[in-house]
C-alpha positions in Angstrom: 37.5 9.1 43.0 35.5 10.6 45.9 32.4 12.8 45.4 32.6 16.3 46.8 30.7 17.2 49.9 28.5 19.6 47.8 27.5 16.8 45.4 26.8 14.3 48.2 24.7 16.9 50.0 22.7 17.6 46.8 22.2 13.9 46.2 21.0 13.3 49.7 18.6 16.2 49.4 17.2 14.7 46.2 16.7 11.3 47.7 15.0 12.8 50.8 12.7 14.8 48.6 11.7 11.8 46.5 11.1 9.8 49.7 8.9 12.5 50.9 6.4 12.1 48.1 3.3 10.0 48.9 3.5 6.5 47.3 0.4 7.0 45.0 2.0 10.2 43.7 5.2 8.4 42.8 3.6 5.5 41.1 0.8 7.3 39.3 2.3 10.7 38.4 5.9 9.9 37.9 5.5 6.7 35.8 2.4 7.5 33.7 3.1 9.0 30.2 0.0 10.3 28.3 2.0 10.2 25.1 4.6 7.6 24.1 8.2 8.7 23.4 8.9 5.6 21.3 9.0 5.4 17.5 8.7 1.6 17.2 7.1 1.7 13.8 10.4 2.5 12.1 11.4 -1.1 12.8 8.2 -2.7 11.5 9.1 -5.2 8.8 5.9 -4.4 6.9 7.4 -1.1 6.0 10.0 -2.9 3.9 8.1 -5.6 2.0 7.0 -3.6 -1.0 3.9 -4.9 -2.8 4.1 -8.2 -0.8 3.4 -6.5 2.5 0.2 -7.2 4.3 -1.9 -4.1 4.6 -0.3 -1.4 6.7 -1.5 2.2 7.2 0.4 5.1 5.5 2.3 7.0 8.2 0.8 10.3 6.8 1.3 13.7 8.4 -0.8 13.4 11.5 -3.9 15.0 10.0 -7.2 13.8 11.5 -9.5 11.6 9.4 -12.5 13.1 11.3 -14.8 15.1 9.1 -13.8 18.8 9.5 -15.9 21.0 11.7 -19.1 22.2 10.1 -18.6 20.0 7.1 -20.3 16.8 5.9 -19.2 14.2 3.4 -21.6 14.1 0.5 -19.6 11.7 -1.8 -17.0 9.1 -1.3 -15.0 7.4 -4.1 -13.0 4.3 -3.2 -10.3 2.6 -5.3 -9.0 -0.5 -3.7 -6.3 -3.1 -4.4 -7.2 -6.7 -3.8 -6.6 -8.1 -0.4 -3.7 -10.3 0.7 -3.1 -13.1 -1.7 -0.5 -15.7 -2.8 1.8 -14.6 -5.6 1.6 -15.8 -9.2 2.7 -19.3 -10.3 5.8 -17.8 -12.1 7.0 -16.1 -8.9 6.4 -19.2 -6.8 8.3 -21.3 -9.2 11.2 -18.9 -9.2 11.4 -18.9 -5.4 11.1 -22.7 -5.3 14.0 -23.1 -7.7 16.3 -20.8 -5.8 15.6 -22.5 -2.5 15.9 -26.0 -3.9 19.6 -26.3 -3.1 18.9 -25.8 0.6 16.0 -28.2 0.7 17.8 -30.9 -1.3 21.3 -30.6 0.2 22.8 -33.7 1.7 25.0 -31.5 3.9 24.0 -31.0 7.5 23.2 -27.4 8.4 24.4 -26.3 11.8 23.5 -23.1 13.7 20.3 -21.0 13.8 19.2 -21.7 10.3 19.2 -25.5 10.5 15.4 -25.4 10.5 15.4 -24.3 6.8 16.1 -27.8 5.6 12.9 -29.0 7.0 10.8 -25.9 6.9 7.3 -26.2 5.5 7.2 -23.5 2.8 3.4 -23.7 2.7 3.1 -20.5 0.6 4.9 -22.1 -2.3 2.0 -24.5 -3.1 1.5 -23.9 -6.8 -2.2 -25.1 -6.7 -3.0 -22.0 -4.6 -1.1 -19.5 -6.8 -3.0 -16.1 -7.0 -5.6 -17.2 -4.4 -6.8 -14.7 -1.9 -5.9 -15.9 1.5 -8.7 -17.0 3.8 -7.0 -17.7 7.1 -4.4 -16.3 9.5 -3.9 -12.9 11.0 -3.4 -11.3 7.6 -6.3 -13.0 5.8 -7.0 -11.2 2.5 -10.7 -12.0 2.5 -11.1 -10.9 6.1 -9.1 -7.7 5.4 -11.5 -6.7 2.7 -14.6 -7.8 4.7 -13.5 -5.7 7.6 -12.7 -2.8 5.4 -16.2 -3.0 3.9 -17.9 -3.0 7.4 -15.8 0.0 8.5 -16.4 1.9 5.3 -20.2 1.5 5.8 -19.8 2.8 9.4 -18.0 5.9 8.2 -20.1 6.6 5.1 -23.5 5.3 6.2 -25.1 8.8 5.9 -24.5 9.0 2.2 -25.5 5.4 1.4 -29.0 5.3 -0.1 -30.6 2.0 0.7 -33.4 2.5 -1.8 -31.0 3.1 -4.7 -28.5 0.5 -3.5 -24.9 0.5 -4.5 -22.6 -1.1 -7.1 -19.2 -2.6 -6.6 -17.1 -2.3 -9.7 -14.5 -4.9 -10.1 -12.0 -5.9 -12.8 -12.9 -9.5 -13.5 -9.7 -11.2 -12.3 -10.6 -13.9 -9.8 -8.8 -12.4 -6.8 -10.2 -8.9 -7.6 -13.8 -10.3 -7.7 -13.2 -12.2 -4.5 -12.0 -9.0 -2.8 -15.0 -7.0 -4.1 -17.4 -9.7 -2.9 -15.8 -9.7 0.6 -15.9 -6.0 0.8 -19.5 -5.9 -0.3 -20.5 -8.5 2.3 -18.9 -6.4 5.0 -20.6 -3.3 3.7 -24.1 -4.7 3.1 -24.3 -7.5 5.7 -27.4 -9.5 5.3 -28.5 -7.3 2.4 -25.6 -8.5 0.2 -26.5 -9.8 -3.2 -24.0 -10.9 -5.8 -25.9 -8.9 -8.5 -24.4 -5.8 -6.9 -20.9 -6.8 -8.2 -20.3 -5.3 -11.7 -17.4 -7.2 -13.3 -15.4 -5.3 -16.0 -13.3 -7.2 -18.4 -9.5 -7.0 -18.0 -8.6 -8.4 -21.5 -11.0 -6.6 -23.8 -9.0 -3.9 -25.5 -12.2 -2.5 -27.1 -12.9 -1.1 -23.7 -9.9 1.2 -23.8 -10.1 3.8 -21.2 -13.5 2.7 -20.0 -12.2 0.0 -17.7 -10.4 -0.5 -14.4 -7.3 -1.9 -16.3 -6.6 0.6 -19.1 -2.9 -0.2 -18.6 -3.5 -3.6 -20.1 -4.4 -2.1 -23.5 -1.7 0.5 -23.6 0.5 -0.9 -26.5 3.2 1.6 -26.1 3.7 1.0 -22.3 7.2 -0.1 -21.6 7.3 -2.5 -18.7 11.1 -2.6 -18.9 11.4 1.2 -18.7 14.5 2.3 -16.8 16.1 -1.2 -16.8 19.6 0.2 -16.9 18.9 2.5 -13.9 17.3 -0.4 -12.0 20.2 -2.7 -12.8 22.7 0.0 -11.6 21.3 -0.2 -8.0 23.9 -2.2 -6.0 22.9 -5.7 -4.9 26.0 -6.1 -2.8 23.7 -6.4 0.3 22.6 -9.8 -0.9 26.2 -11.0 -1.1 26.8 -9.6 2.4 23.7 -11.3 3.8 24.7 -14.6 2.2 28.2 -14.4 3.8 26.7 -13.6 7.2 24.2 -16.5 7.1 26.8 -19.0 5.8 29.1 -18.0 8.6 26.5 -18.3 11.3 25.1 -21.6 9.9 27.9 -23.8 8.5 26.6 -26.1 5.8 23.9 -23.7 4.6 25.8 -22.5 1.5 23.1 -20.1 0.5 23.5 -18.1 -2.7 22.6 -14.4 -3.5 19.6 -15.5 -5.5 18.4 -17.7 -2.6 18.8 -14.8 -0.2 16.6 -12.6 -2.4 14.0 -15.4 -2.7 14.0 -15.9 1.1 13.4 -12.2 1.6 10.6 -12.3 -1.0 9.1 -15.3 0.9 9.0 -13.3 4.1 5.9 -11.5 3.0 4.4 -14.6 1.6 4.9 -16.5 4.8 3.3 -13.7 6.8 0.2 -13.7 4.6 -0.2 -17.5 4.3 0.7 -18.7 7.8 1.2 -15.6 9.9 4.7 -16.8 10.8 7.6 -14.4 11.2 10.3 -17.1 11.3 11.6 -16.4 7.8 11.4 -12.6 8.3 13.4 -12.9 11.6 16.4 -14.2 9.7 17.2 -10.7 8.4 18.3 -7.5 10.1 16.6 -4.2 9.7 19.4 -2.6 7.7 19.2 -5.6 5.3 15.5 -5.0 4.8 16.2 -1.3 4.2 18.5 -2.2 1.2 16.0 -4.8 0.0 13.1 -2.3 0.1 15.1 0.4 -1.7 15.8 -1.8 -4.6 12.1 -2.6 -4.9 11.2 1.1 -4.7 13.6 1.9 -7.5 12.2 -0.9 -9.7 8.5 0.1 -9.3 9.4 3.8 -9.6 10.8 3.4 -13.1 8.5 0.6 -14.3 5.1 1.7 -13.0 5.6 5.0 -11.2 6.6 8.6 -11.9 9.8 7.4 -13.7 7.7 6.0 -16.5 6.4 8.7 -18.9 3.3 6.8 -19.9 2.3 6.1 -16.3 0.4 9.5 -15.9 -1.2 9.1 -19.3 -2.8 5.9 -18.2 -3.6 7.1 -14.6 -5.2 10.3 -15.8 -8.1 8.2 -17.1 -9.4 7.4 -13.6 -8.6 10.9 -12.2 -10.6 12.5 -15.0 -13.5 10.1 -14.3 -13.2 10.9 -10.6 -13.4 14.7 -11.3 -16.6 14.1 -13.3 -18.0 12.1 -10.4 -17.1 14.8 -7.9 -19.0 17.3 -9.9 -22.0 15.0 -10.2 -24.5 16.2 -7.5 -26.5 13.0 -7.9 -23.5 10.6 -7.2 -22.8 9.6 -3.7 -20.6 6.4 -3.8 -18.3 4.8 -6.3 -16.6 1.7 -5.2 -13.9 0.1 -7.4 -11.5 -2.8 -7.1 -8.5 -3.6 -9.3 -4.8 -4.6 -9.4 -1.7 -2.8 -8.1 -0.5 -2.4 -11.7 -3.6 -0.3 -12.4 -3.3 1.7 -9.3 0.3 2.8 -9.6 -0.3 4.9 -12.7 -3.2 6.6 -10.9 -1.1 7.4 -7.9 1.6 8.7 -10.3 -0.9 10.9 -12.1 -2.1 12.3 -8.8 1.4 13.4 -8.0 1.1 12.6 -4.3 4.6 11.1 -4.1 6.5 13.1 -6.8 10.3 13.3 -6.4 13.5 11.8 -7.7 14.9 8.5 -6.5 18.6 8.2 -6.9 20.2 4.9 -8.1 23.8 5.6 -7.1 23.1 5.8 -3.4 20.3 5.0 -1.0 18.1 8.0 -0.2 16.4 7.3 3.0 14.0 10.2 2.7 12.6 9.7 -0.8 8.8 9.8 -1.1 8.2 6.7 -3.3 8.2 4.1 -0.6 6.2 1.2 -2.1 5.2 -0.4 1.2 3.5 2.8 2.3 1.9 3.2 -1.2 0.8 -0.2 -2.3 0.6 -2.9 0.4 -1.9 -5.7 -0.1 -5.4 -4.1 0.3 -4.1 -0.6 -0.6 -7.0 1.9 -0.7 -7.5 5.4 -2.0 -10.6 7.4 -0.9 -11.6 10.7 -2.4 -14.2 12.6 -0.3 -16.4 15.4 -1.4 -17.0 17.8 1.5 -19.7 20.4 1.8 -19.2 22.9 4.6 -21.3 25.6 6.2 -20.6 29.1 4.8 -18.7 27.8 1.8 -19.8 28.4 -1.8 -18.3 25.3 -3.3 -17.4 21.7 -2.2 -13.9 20.5 -1.2 -12.0 17.4 -2.0 -10.0 15.4 0.5 -7.7 12.5 -0.3 -7.2 9.6 2.1 -4.6 7.0 1.1 -4.2 3.9 3.3 -6.0 5.6 6.2 -3.9 8.8 6.0 -5.2 12.2 4.9 -2.8 13.5 2.2 -3.0 17.2 1.3 -2.5 18.3 -2.3 0.8 20.2 -2.1 0.2 23.9 -2.5 -3.6 23.4 -2.8 -4.7 22.5 0.7 -6.5 25.7 1.8 -9.8 24.0 2.6 -11.1 22.6 5.9 -9.0 19.8 7.2 -6.3 20.6 4.5 -8.8 19.7 1.7 -8.8 21.3 -1.7 -11.6 23.4 -3.3 -13.1 21.3 -6.0 -12.5 24.0 -8.7 -8.9 24.2 -7.7 -8.7 20.4 -7.7 -10.0 20.3 -11.3 -7.8 23.2 -12.5 -4.7 21.6 -10.9 -5.2 18.3 -12.8 -6.3 19.9 -16.0 -2.9 21.7 -16.0 -1.0 18.6 -14.9 -2.6 16.5 -17.7 -2.2 19.0 -20.5 -1.1 17.3 -23.6 -1.8 13.8 -22.3 -4.0 11.6 -24.5 -4.6 8.0 -23.5 -5.5 6.7 -26.9 -2.8 8.6 -28.8 0.0 8.1 -26.2 -0.8 4.3 -25.9 -0.8 3.8 -29.7 -4.5 2.6 -29.8 -6.8 2.7 -32.8 -8.8 5.8 -33.4 -12.2 5.5 -31.9 -11.1 3.5 -28.9 -12.9 4.8 -25.8 -10.8 7.6 -24.3 -12.7 8.2 -21.0 -14.1 6.3 -18.0 -17.9 6.2 -18.2 -18.8 2.8 -16.6 -19.9 4.6 -13.3 -22.8 6.0 -15.3 -23.2 3.2 -17.9 -24.3 0.5 -15.3 
């Protein structure tokens, strides 16, 4: 097929015009893009690893973290999950059991996965179960140390060196290790271990006055929504097993072993920094894997559990009391994901349904965004020129999250009185002691910020 004379003439003119540009103009102006047109983060595996993911920032809404114009931060309240760590002994034993057939098989594995038979699954060392990681690109201790140093940089103006600061930590070993690392980063050479205030995790007499009130909630159903969780299809595991067995004859991997390998992906990243296990799986397979985890957490620890907000309201009510305290400038707290999920549920930042009969790609309860290792919630009190009252701004995993329908303040913040009214209405009828079936007289509010 021949091009018409008109088309050829136009093409020749275009080429001549381009050739007429000076070389610097072509190379500098035509190739330089001040803003990327790519959306590479949608393929980031850390978005799909649920609570096992190394720390990753929340994608947020594009709202700047800079303090709004003519405002200053007069109080900051931090609630942080521990840093990257090795899973519990029970989880490691389960993964080891499911992968044993591959490691112990006498059959030769051919193809791209032949390395699995001899792979050093360093993260399955039971002697290191629950330990905070201290090496590699996703070191948990380094993560918290760095966070502490950056937090000091951002909030140095409200830190009173004469009064000092306290770091409240539930007394689990990995939580204390995280609090210490953060404190060392925050204080530098002024660090002293006496600044770490450990709060018992297993003393039910503390009731609401702890960082782990969920541990004492007798009525809390950890198997809530089990039928809905089980209804989510796991056919993707069978499909993955079929693909891998076809690509690597002799592998003979089972559905359970596939699930364990996917679980180990996050562990391997945290322990060694290697992506070799993660690279086995395709992005659509990780999407199915992450959705099943999102559903599980939603019903067990999230908005799908009716008692979740009753437990989480404890911290939020303590937070409101702190925000109204003109003498308070910093509260720094460290705990488990199991204690943070109810708080996030109570806040209502990710409210919405999550279907179990199909995969909703746009649902808000994406656990990797909400609770990666080192997850952090910051509540700022802002005081602004010309305003009669303070404002509250929520920053979750480095993203400013406006309170839906209540973000009329500077930088999409919320007037403190509006913030308090909103949660008073949201928590109406909720009673931690009563809802959890605890003895009358059990502490029903958080006071340790002021007790110590």
